C-alpha positions as a LaTeX table, in Angstrom:
\begin{tabular}{lrrr}
\hline
Residue & $x$ (\AA) & $y$ (\AA) & $z$ (\AA) \\
\hline
Met1 & 87.71 & 106.39 & 81.10 \\
Ser2 & 91.24 & 104.98 & 81.01 \\
Ser3 & 94.17 & 106.45 & 78.72 \\
Pro4 & 94.19 & 105.19 & 75.15 \\
Met5 & 96.52 & 102.44 & 74.53 \\
Ile6 & 98.41 & 101.38 & 71.56 \\
Ala7 & 99.83 & 97.77 & 71.17 \\
Ala8 & 103.85 & 97.68 & 71.68 \\
Ser9 & 104.11 & 94.00 & 71.72 \\
Pro10 & 101.92 & 90.81 & 72.34 \\
Ala11 & 103.06 & 91.03 & 76.11 \\
Thr12 & 103.27 & 94.64 & 76.82 \\
Arg13 & 100.78 & 97.64 & 76.01 \\
Tyr14 & 102.08 & 101.01 & 75.28 \\
Phe15 & 100.21 & 103.89 & 77.01 \\
Arg16 & 99.50 & 107.41 & 75.90 \\
Pro17 & 97.86 & 110.14 & 78.29 \\
Ser18 & 94.52 & 111.23 & 76.80 \\
Ala19 & 94.14 & 114.95 & 75.81 \\
Lys20 & 91.27 & 115.38 & 78.35 \\
Pro21 & 91.79 & 112.81 & 80.99 \\
His22 & 88.73 & 111.72 & 83.27 \\
Arg23 & 90.05 & 112.11 & 86.72 \\
Arg24 & 89.05 & 109.63 & 89.48 \\
Pro25 & 89.27 & 109.52 & 93.11 \\
Gln26 & 90.49 & 106.03 & 92.82 \\
Ser27 & 92.50 & 104.31 & 90.26 \\
Pro28 & 91.59 & 100.78 & 89.09 \\
Tyr29 & 95.22 & 99.63 & 89.99 \\
Gly30 & 94.65 & 100.23 & 93.81 \\
Leu31 & 96.16 & 103.61 & 93.91 \\
Arg32 & 94.56 & 106.59 & 95.82 \\
Val33 & 94.53 & 109.22 & 93.16 \\
Met34 & 95.66 & 112.81 & 94.23 \\
Asp35 & 94.56 & 114.85 & 91.27 \\
Asn36 & 95.44 & 118.32 & 92.81 \\
Cys37 & 99.07 & 119.40 & 93.31 \\
Thr38 & 98.23 & 122.23 & 95.62 \\
Asn39 & 96.44 & 120.09 & 98.37 \\
Cys40 & 98.17 & 116.77 & 97.46 \\
Ser41 & 98.98 & 114.69 & 100.68 \\
Leu42 & 101.77 & 112.93 & 98.72 \\
Arg43 & 103.82 & 116.06 & 98.31 \\
Asn44 & 107.47 & 115.83 & 99.56 \\
Ser45 & 110.61 & 117.95 & 99.14 \\
Asn46 & 111.70 & 115.88 & 95.86 \\
Phe47 & 112.13 & 117.96 & 92.89 \\
Phe48 & 108.69 & 119.12 & 91.17 \\
Cys49 & 106.76 & 118.46 & 94.49 \\
Asn50 & 109.05 & 121.40 & 95.99 \\
Leu51 & 107.68 & 124.58 & 94.24 \\
Thr52 & 106.08 & 127.87 & 95.04 \\
Glu53 & 102.40 & 128.07 & 95.41 \\
Arg54 & 102.18 & 129.93 & 92.33 \\
Ser55 & 104.23 & 127.48 & 90.20 \\
Thr56 & 102.45 & 124.55 & 91.72 \\
Arg57 & 99.03 & 126.22 & 90.84 \\
Asp58 & 100.22 & 126.76 & 87.12 \\
Leu59 & 101.41 & 123.27 & 86.90 \\
Gln60 & 98.05 & 122.10 & 87.71 \\
Cys61 & 96.53 & 123.91 & 84.68 \\
Ile62 & 98.86 & 122.01 & 82.12 \\
Lys63 & 99.24 & 118.47 & 83.60 \\
His64 & 97.21 & 115.56 & 82.76 \\
Leu65 & 97.00 & 112.86 & 85.29 \\
Ser66 & 96.86 & 109.05 & 84.56 \\
Ser67 & 97.34 & 105.96 & 86.34 \\
Tyr68 & 99.18 & 102.79 & 84.87 \\
Pro69 & 99.39 & 99.04 & 85.51 \\
Glu70 & 102.80 & 97.32 & 86.26 \\
Gly71 & 104.66 & 96.83 & 82.98 \\
Ala72 & 103.10 & 99.81 & 81.04 \\
Leu73 & 105.59 & 101.53 & 78.58 \\
Leu74 & 105.58 & 105.35 & 78.91 \\
Leu75 & 108.43 & 106.11 & 76.51 \\
Met76 & 110.30 & 104.19 & 73.94 \\
Glu77 & 114.09 & 104.46 & 73.03 \\
Gly78 & 114.28 & 106.41 & 69.75 \\
Glu79 & 110.86 & 108.06 & 69.74 \\
Glu80 & 110.56 & 111.83 & 69.53 \\
Ala81 & 110.24 & 113.81 & 72.69 \\
Arg82 & 106.51 & 114.54 & 73.04 \\
Gly83 & 106.59 & 115.56 & 76.80 \\
Val84 & 107.64 & 114.79 & 80.52 \\
Tyr85 & 106.27 & 112.54 & 83.03 \\
Leu86 & 106.16 & 113.71 & 86.72 \\
Leu87 & 105.98 & 110.58 & 88.83 \\
Cys88 & 103.48 & 110.99 & 91.77 \\
Gln89 & 103.15 & 107.27 & 93.02 \\
Gly90 & 105.00 & 104.04 & 92.22 \\
Arg91 & 108.26 & 103.32 & 90.57 \\
Val92 & 109.44 & 103.37 & 86.88 \\
Lys93 & 112.56 & 101.61 & 85.62 \\
Leu94 & 114.57 & 103.37 & 82.78 \\
Leu95 & 116.21 & 101.14 & 80.29 \\
Ala96 & 118.54 & 101.06 & 77.62 \\
Thr97 & 119.04 & 98.28 & 75.09 \\
Asn98 & 121.86 & 97.53 & 72.41 \\
Ser99 & 121.50 & 96.14 & 69.08 \\
Glu100 & 122.05 & 92.42 & 70.30 \\
Gly101 & 118.97 & 93.04 & 72.66 \\
Arg102 & 120.89 & 93.28 & 75.83 \\
Thr103 & 119.18 & 95.52 & 78.42 \\
Leu104 & 120.66 & 97.60 & 81.22 \\
Ile105 & 118.55 & 99.26 & 83.80 \\
Leu106 & 119.98 & 102.63 & 84.11 \\
Lys107 & 117.83 & 103.92 & 86.96 \\
Ile108 & 114.61 & 103.17 & 88.86 \\
Ala109 & 112.67 & 106.51 & 89.49 \\
Asn110 & 110.90 & 107.24 & 92.48 \\
Pro111 & 108.08 & 109.57 & 93.40 \\
Gly112 & 108.81 & 113.29 & 92.79 \\
Glu113 & 111.23 & 112.57 & 89.75 \\
Met114 & 110.79 & 113.36 & 86.13 \\
Ile115 & 110.85 & 111.10 & 83.32 \\
Gly116 & 111.74 & 112.25 & 79.62 \\
Leu117 & 113.41 & 115.53 & 80.65 \\
Ser118 & 116.73 & 115.34 & 78.78 \\
Ser119 & 114.91 & 114.59 & 75.40 \\
Val120 & 112.45 & 117.61 & 75.92 \\
Leu121 & 115.13 & 120.18 & 76.94 \\
Thr122 & 117.50 & 119.17 & 73.94 \\
Asp123 & 114.63 & 118.31 & 71.58 \\
Thr124 & 116.26 & 114.98 & 70.77 \\
Pro125 & 114.68 & 111.44 & 70.29 \\
Ser126 & 114.37 & 109.52 & 73.65 \\
Glu127 & 117.59 & 107.86 & 74.98 \\
Ile128 & 115.78 & 105.56 & 77.20 \\
Thr129 & 112.74 & 103.25 & 77.44 \\
Ala130 & 110.44 & 103.91 & 80.60 \\
Glu131 & 108.17 & 101.20 & 81.89 \\
Thr132 & 106.21 & 101.06 & 85.17 \\
Leu133 & 107.80 & 98.55 & 87.77 \\
Gln134 & 104.48 & 98.67 & 89.79 \\
Pro135 & 101.20 & 100.36 & 89.40 \\
Ser136 & 101.81 & 104.00 & 89.24 \\
Gln137 & 100.43 & 107.52 & 88.97 \\
Leu138 & 101.87 & 109.87 & 86.70 \\
Ala139 & 101.22 & 113.52 & 85.66 \\
Tyr140 & 101.96 & 114.05 & 81.83 \\
Val141 & 102.98 & 117.79 & 80.50 \\
Ser142 & 103.36 & 118.25 & 76.85 \\
His143 & 106.74 & 119.32 & 75.33 \\
Glu144 & 105.54 & 122.92 & 74.31 \\
Asp145 & 103.68 & 123.38 & 77.51 \\
Phe146 & 106.72 & 122.30 & 79.73 \\
Leu147 & 109.19 & 124.53 & 77.87 \\
Arg148 & 106.92 & 127.48 & 78.26 \\
Tyr149 & 106.21 & 126.63 & 81.97 \\
Ile150 & 110.10 & 126.70 & 82.79 \\
Arg151 & 110.61 & 129.78 & 80.97 \\
Glu152 & 107.93 & 131.64 & 82.99 \\
His153 & 108.76 & 130.10 & 86.46 \\
Ser154 & 112.31 & 130.41 & 87.59 \\
Asp155 & 111.91 & 127.96 & 90.53 \\
Ala156 & 110.80 & 125.34 & 88.23 \\
Cys157 & 113.60 & 126.01 & 85.65 \\
Phe158 & 115.99 & 125.48 & 88.72 \\
Gln159 & 114.38 & 122.36 & 89.60 \\
Ala160 & 114.72 & 121.07 & 86.07 \\
Ala161 & 118.38 & 121.97 & 85.96 \\
Gln162 & 119.05 & 120.08 & 89.44 \\
His163 & 117.09 & 117.11 & 87.94 \\
Ala164 & 119.11 & 117.03 & 84.98 \\
Ser165 & 122.34 & 117.38 & 86.83 \\
Arg166 & 121.30 & 114.64 & 89.40 \\
Asp167 & 120.69 & 112.38 & 86.42 \\
Cys168 & 124.07 & 112.97 & 84.87 \\
His169 & 125.55 & 112.33 & 88.29 \\
Leu170 & 123.90 & 109.06 & 88.79 \\
Ala171 & 124.84 & 108.07 & 85.21 \\
Tyr172 & 128.53 & 108.70 & 86.27 \\
Glu173 & 128.21 & 106.55 & 89.29 \\
Gly174 & 126.54 & 103.84 & 87.18 \\
Ile175 & 129.54 & 103.83 & 84.73 \\
Arg176 & 132.02 & 103.84 & 87.66 \\
Ser177 & 130.23 & 101.07 & 89.42 \\
Ile178 & 129.85 & 98.59 & 86.40 \\
Gly179 & 133.12 & 99.53 & 84.71 \\
Leu180 & 135.47 & 99.66 & 87.65 \\
Ser181 & 134.17 & 96.97 & 89.98 \\
Asn182 & 136.37 & 94.06 & 90.24 \\
Ser183 & 133.77 & 91.37 & 90.85 \\
Ala184 & 130.00 & 90.44 & 90.66 \\
Ser185 & 129.84 & 90.14 & 94.36 \\
Glu186 & 131.25 & 93.85 & 94.78 \\
Lys187 & 128.60 & 95.13 & 92.30 \\
Leu188 & 125.72 & 93.19 & 94.02 \\
Ala189 & 127.00 & 94.20 & 97.41 \\
Arg190 & 126.95 & 97.95 & 96.38 \\
Phe191 & 123.48 & 97.47 & 94.95 \\
Leu192 & 122.16 & 95.67 & 98.20 \\
Val193 & 123.74 & 98.32 & 100.44 \\
Glu194 & 122.20 & 101.30 & 98.38 \\
Trp195 & 118.87 & 99.89 & 98.17 \\
Ser196 & 118.76 & 99.00 & 101.92 \\
Ala197 & 119.74 & 102.36 & 102.86 \\
Glu198 & 116.09 & 103.64 & 103.53 \\
Gly199 & 115.04 & 100.25 & 105.02 \\
His200 & 113.65 & 99.79 & 108.65 \\
Val201 & 116.16 & 98.96 & 111.31 \\
Cys202 & 115.25 & 96.51 & 113.95 \\
Glu203 & 117.47 & 94.54 & 116.36 \\
Gly204 & 120.59 & 95.09 & 114.08 \\
Glu205 & 118.77 & 93.95 & 110.86 \\
Val206 & 117.52 & 96.01 & 108.00 \\
Arg207 & 114.23 & 95.11 & 106.43 \\
Val208 & 113.34 & 96.64 & 102.84 \\
Lys209 & 111.08 & 95.78 & 100.10 \\
Leu210 & 112.82 & 94.28 & 97.21 \\
Ala211 & 110.27 & 93.60 & 94.51 \\
Leu212 & 112.75 & 92.99 & 91.55 \\
Thr213 & 113.38 & 89.59 & 89.91 \\
His214 & 116.98 & 88.27 & 89.64 \\
Glu215 & 116.90 & 89.38 & 85.80 \\
Glu216 & 116.11 & 93.13 & 86.85 \\
Ile217 & 118.87 & 93.05 & 89.56 \\
Ala218 & 121.24 & 91.85 & 86.71 \\
Gln219 & 120.15 & 94.48 & 84.38 \\
Leu220 & 120.70 & 97.14 & 87.11 \\
Ile221 & 124.31 & 95.98 & 87.94 \\
Gly222 & 125.53 & 94.91 & 84.39 \\
Cys223 & 125.84 & 90.96 & 84.71 \\
Ser224 & 123.94 & 87.77 & 84.13 \\
Arg225 & 120.91 & 86.39 & 85.94 \\
Glu226 & 122.67 & 83.38 & 86.81 \\
Thr227 & 125.55 & 85.30 & 88.54 \\
Val228 & 122.94 & 87.29 & 90.53 \\
Ser229 & 121.41 & 84.05 & 91.51 \\
Arg230 & 124.63 & 82.33 & 92.45 \\
Thr231 & 126.03 & 85.33 & 94.36 \\
Leu232 & 122.81 & 85.91 & 96.42 \\
Lys233 & 122.74 & 82.26 & 97.32 \\
Glu234 & 126.28 & 82.62 & 98.55 \\
Phe235 & 125.47 & 85.74 & 100.48 \\
Lys236 & 122.87 & 83.75 & 102.25 \\
Lys237 & 124.99 & 80.96 & 103.15 \\
Gln238 & 127.36 & 83.50 & 104.68 \\
Arg239 & 124.22 & 84.87 & 106.58 \\
Phe240 & 124.75 & 88.38 & 104.99 \\
Leu241 & 121.03 & 88.60 & 104.33 \\
Glu242 & 117.89 & 86.60 & 103.80 \\
Lys243 & 114.81 & 86.93 & 101.40 \\
Lys244 & 111.35 & 86.50 & 102.71 \\
Gly245 & 108.93 & 86.87 & 99.80 \\
Ser246 & 109.55 & 90.55 & 98.55 \\
Thr247 & 111.05 & 91.56 & 101.70 \\
Leu248 & 114.84 & 91.67 & 102.02 \\
Val249 & 116.44 & 91.27 & 105.47 \\
Val250 & 119.95 & 92.30 & 105.60 \\
Arg251 & 121.51 & 90.67 & 108.52 \\
Asn252 & 125.14 & 91.77 & 108.16 \\
Arg253 & 125.25 & 95.13 & 106.54 \\
Ser254 & 128.80 & 95.89 & 107.53 \\
Ala255 & 130.09 & 92.69 & 105.61 \\
Leu256 & 128.25 & 93.98 & 102.56 \\
Glu257 & 129.43 & 97.43 & 102.98 \\
Ser258 & 132.96 & 95.96 & 103.14 \\
Leu259 & 132.60 & 94.16 & 99.86 \\
Ala260 & 131.02 & 97.18 & 98.07 \\
Thr261 & 133.97 & 99.39 & 98.83 \\
Asn262 & 136.72 & 96.82 & 97.83 \\
\hline
\end{tabular}
């Protein structure tokens, strides 16, 4: 049984976790579902994966696991804080939109991270819209259960504080990058250097998956789609990089780093 859905728009479906989710060994979206935190093979050192055995076991009792397709809305900007999502697999983009409809991607969340934490801790409406960037698996914990959980588990409380501090630091970095960069090429070069940091290095080249549209990159660095397309074309002409499908091949990382630190 899949999660209940509420229509958000003709193009996008809005998803809410069910109160009693039916857990399956395999998701309809091609994900290998791991429904038990205590023996999950996907666990790593990131945030809420890095808890004591007792805290992990107690978290297992209050979370509701669900899988979502690409483009599913988890949170809407301005809605009340109902709970938090722990990202197990996939990626989620966090968006903010102004009154004119202009969108800025504040961050792309990766496995191990939490979504909706700030609103739950401060009991304020959501400051962001969260949308899956690819098929994803998330664990949902309700507002009341989560606050009780971090009160009773000091390590989880510390992880929540670290997560909130990291999000604040990234927000500062984003503002600095967008507000103080001298040009679009500097902004784009900085984004490409950061994105390729964990890529595979082979014979002096860096290969990394970049399944983002030019529009999404523009929303991440605060410029227009046309500017991103034009600047990428210029980078290719200078042989800084090459795009092969969803794979980005960085041929001259030092040149991009030089641009990024101007």
